[in-house]
C-alpha positions, 0 to 999 in steps of 0.5 A, spaced: 355 901 075 353 902 068 358 901 063 355 909 060 357 911 067 363 909 068 366 911 060 372 917 059 374 915 068 381 912 064 381 918 060 379 924 066 384 920 071 390 921 066 387 928 065 388 930 072 395 926 073 398 931 068 395 937 071 399 937 078 405 943 078 409 945 085 406 952 084 399 949 086 401 944 091 398 947 098 404 947 103 402 941 107 402 937 102 409 938 100 411 937 108 407 930 108 410 929 101 418 930 104 415 926 110 414 920 105 420 921 102 424 921 109 420 915 112 421 912 105 429 912 106 430 910 112 425 903 111 429 902 103 437 903 108 434 898 113 430 893 107 437 894 103 440 888 108 434 884 108 436 877 103 430 878 098 434 885 097 441 881 095 438 877 092 435 882 087 442 886 087 445 880 085 440 878 080 441 885 077 449 884 078 449 878 073 444 881 068 448 888 068 445 895 065 446 902 065 449 906 070 443 911 071 441 910 078 443 909 085 441 902 089 439 905 096 445 901 101 449 899 097 451 905 090 451 901 086 449 904 079 443 900 075 439 901 069 433 905 072 429 900 071 432 895 075 432 900 081 426 901 081 425 893 083 431 893 088 430 900 092 422 899 091 422 891 093 427 894 099 423 898 102 417 894 102 422 888 105 420 890 113 413 892 112 415 898 115 413 904 109 407 907 110 399 905 108 393 909 104 387 906 106 384 908 100 387 903 097 388 899 102 395 899 101 403 902 101 403 908 096 410 911 097 413 904 095 410 904 089 411 911 087 418 913 089 422 908 087 421 910 079 421 918 079 426 918 084 431 913 079 429 918 073 429 924 077 437 922 079 438 920 071 435 927 069 438 931 075 432 935 077 430 938 081 427 937 088 421 942 086 419 936 080 420 931 084 415 933 089 410 934 084 410 927 080 411 923 087 404 927 089 402 926 081 402 917 082 401 919 090 394 921 089 393 917 082 393 911 085 389 913 091 384 915 086 384 908 082 384 905 088 377 908 092 374 906 085 375 900 085 373 898 092 374 893 098 372 887 093 379 888 090 383 886 095 378 882 099 379 878 093 384 877 094 389 881 090 394 887 093 392 894 092 400 896 092 401 891 087 395 892 083 394 899 084 400 901 086 403 900 078 397 906 076 401 910 080 407 909 079 405 910 072 403 916 072 408 919 077 414 917 072 408 919 066 408 927 070 417 926 070 417 924 063 411 930 061 406 926 058 400 929 055 393 927 056 392 922 051 399 919 054 398 917 060 392 914 059 396 910 054 400 909 060 395 907 064 392 902 060 399 899 058 399 898 066 392 895 067 395 890 063 402 888 068 399 890 075 398 883 079 400 880 085 397 876 090 395 877 098 396 870 098 405 871 098 404 874 104 410 873 109 413 871 103 419 876 100 414 875 094 410 881 098 416 886 098 417 883 090 411 886 089 412 893 091 419 893 086 414 889 081 409 895 081 415 902 081 418 898 075 412 896 071 409 904 072 417 906 069 415 901 064 409 904 062 411 910 062 416 910 057 412 906 052 407 910 052 413 916 051 416 913 045 408 912 043 406 904 044 399 904 044 394 900 048 387 901 049 384 909 053 380 906 057 382 900 059 380 902 068 372 902 065 373 897 058 369 890 059 374 886 060 378 892 062 381 892 070 375 893 074 371 889 069 375 883 071 378 885 079 373 887 083 365 888 083 364 894 088 367 899 082 365 906 082 368 911 078 365 916 082 369 915 087 375 916 085 374 924 081 375 927 087 376 935 087 380 941 086 382 941 094 382 934 094 389 931 096 388 923 099 395 925 102 392 927 107 391 921 109 397 917 109 398 913 115 404 912 118 407 907 121 411 906 128 410 898 129 414 894 123 409 888 122 402 889 119 399 895 119 392 891 121 396 889 127 398 895 129 391 897 133 391 890 137 399 892 138 397 899 141 390 896 145 396 891 148 400 896 149 395 901 153 393 895 158 400 894 160 402 901 161 396 902 165 396 895 168 401 891 171 401 884 171 406 878 169 405 875 162 404 868 166 398 870 170 394 871 164 389 866 163 386 868 157 387 874 151 381 876 146 382 881 140 377 883 136 377 885 129 374 888 123 372 880 118 377 883 114 384 882 118 383 874 118 385 875 110 392 879 111 395 879 118 392 872 122 397 867 121 396 864 128 402 858 128 408 864 125 414 860 123 419 865 122 421 872 123 417 875 117 410 871 119 410 874 125 409 881 122 402 878 119 399 875 126 395 879 130 396 873 136 403 874 135 404 881 135 399 881 141 403 877 144 410 882 144 405 888 146 404 884 153 410 882 154 413 888 153 417 887 147 419 893 142 414 892 137 418 898 132 425 894 133 428 889 128 431 884 132 424 883 134 422 879 128 427 873 129 426 866 127 428 865 134 422 869 137 417 866 133 419 860 136 420 862 143 416 857 149 415 864 152 411 868 147 408 861 144 405 860 150 402 866 150 400 867 143 396 859 144 392 863 149 389 868 144 383 868 139 381 872 135 373 874 133 370 879 128 365 885 129 363 890 124 360 894 129 368 899 128 372 902 123 375 896 118 382 899 123 380 899 130 381 893 134 379 891 141 384 887 146 381 884 153 385 880 158 383 876 163 388 873 169 388 867 173 386 872 179 380 873 175 382 880 173 380 883 167 383 888 163 380 891 156 383 897 151 380 899 144 386 902 139 384 905 131 391 907 127 387 909 121 387 916 124 392 921 120 396 926 125 393 933 124 400 936 126 405 935 121 411 937 125 409 933 131 409 927 126 416 929 122 419 929 129 416 922 131 417 920 124 425 923 124 426 919 131 424 912 126 429 915 122 434 915 127 433 909 130 433 905 123 439 910 119 444 911 125 445 903 125 447 904 117 450 911 117 452 915 123 447 919 127 451 925 124 451 922 117 443 921 119 442 927 121 445 930 115 440 926 110 435 929 114 436 935 114 437 935 106 429 932 106 427 938 110 430 942 104 428 938 098 425 943 094 431 948 095 435 942 092 437 943 084 439 937 083 436 931 087 442 926 084 446 930 089 442 926 095 444 920 093 450 919 095 448 920 103 444 914 102 451 910 102 452 905 107 458 907 111 462 901 113 
């Protein structure tokens, strides 16, 4: 792709981000946006209890700030920037949030925390929130598609880097930025965007989501105040694409009038890195069809795309957080019947459990480029010579959106009931299901505080 062919890409993306309005959104896009909101609330409520969230909150309390936006779970009101950082990190703390393969990252956790903070502060409508969220979501996916896979494969965490642009676009849309200001906001985002995959398995990975949310919010608010930036930072020499990818193709980020990347959103039903899910599903499929004692397993082979090795192949996890990024350990969970959707499963004790460790050591990970990047095949051989095999691909979006909502409602209850109580959780589901009718989004926030 020549510089000439890339000319104007930043301004094109910026112009597109300003044009979303609620009335133009198809019904399924609105429904999917609400589904993203519900899923985000569930994982944020649960993630708020994680130590990393409490560390960030304590730091913010020490710094002080205007009471503008609510910290999910705790109920503190801090500045919109502090709330974006803390809620963004909390929502990614469990690695249980949604995914979009267009930018190989987690879309909602970077956009919704900052847009919701602005919506609460400004007492805006649910329709305004939905439109701004979609604007941010679509923008990060367009930029991600243009960047190609080499950005992620090099070691950049797309949730952190490209997610910053999503937050800026969502916040810029909410604030009513014009095309020039939106391009400026994207430029300010480009010079802040950072986050390394080598941090996976530590508190710094969810910190990436919070930083993307707050950095995008800052970019949009500065652009509104006439802060300056280059207007071609995505495509210019020594700009974002030039320094961070070798597969930049802006034609892949153009999209058409009816192209909505949110239709490709993938929700998680296992509380681990998304690239472990196909292997988990394949392992579960084997145990459903065949009865055998895990102790009788002689060997297990997992076959995945080579890109997974640099994301979720911690061979010998020592902590619950590291389990989430271990193909071997999560597959051992599946073969032993351990609940991969349960928060308690990802514990330090399970990382060191002798039975699980023994099975994990019988598992080897191989690679193949023949199938989709998100697919996996699991082959089990027992001591008696039996051979079992199954494949799965979690990279295919659900077509039945109501069934997906219902399944995510069950996931929400599993996360929220222990915190809010079942009746309170049902109230939240009802509020989100009619979010477009809410005249003041701030009315939702009191429902998102822990009931002690």
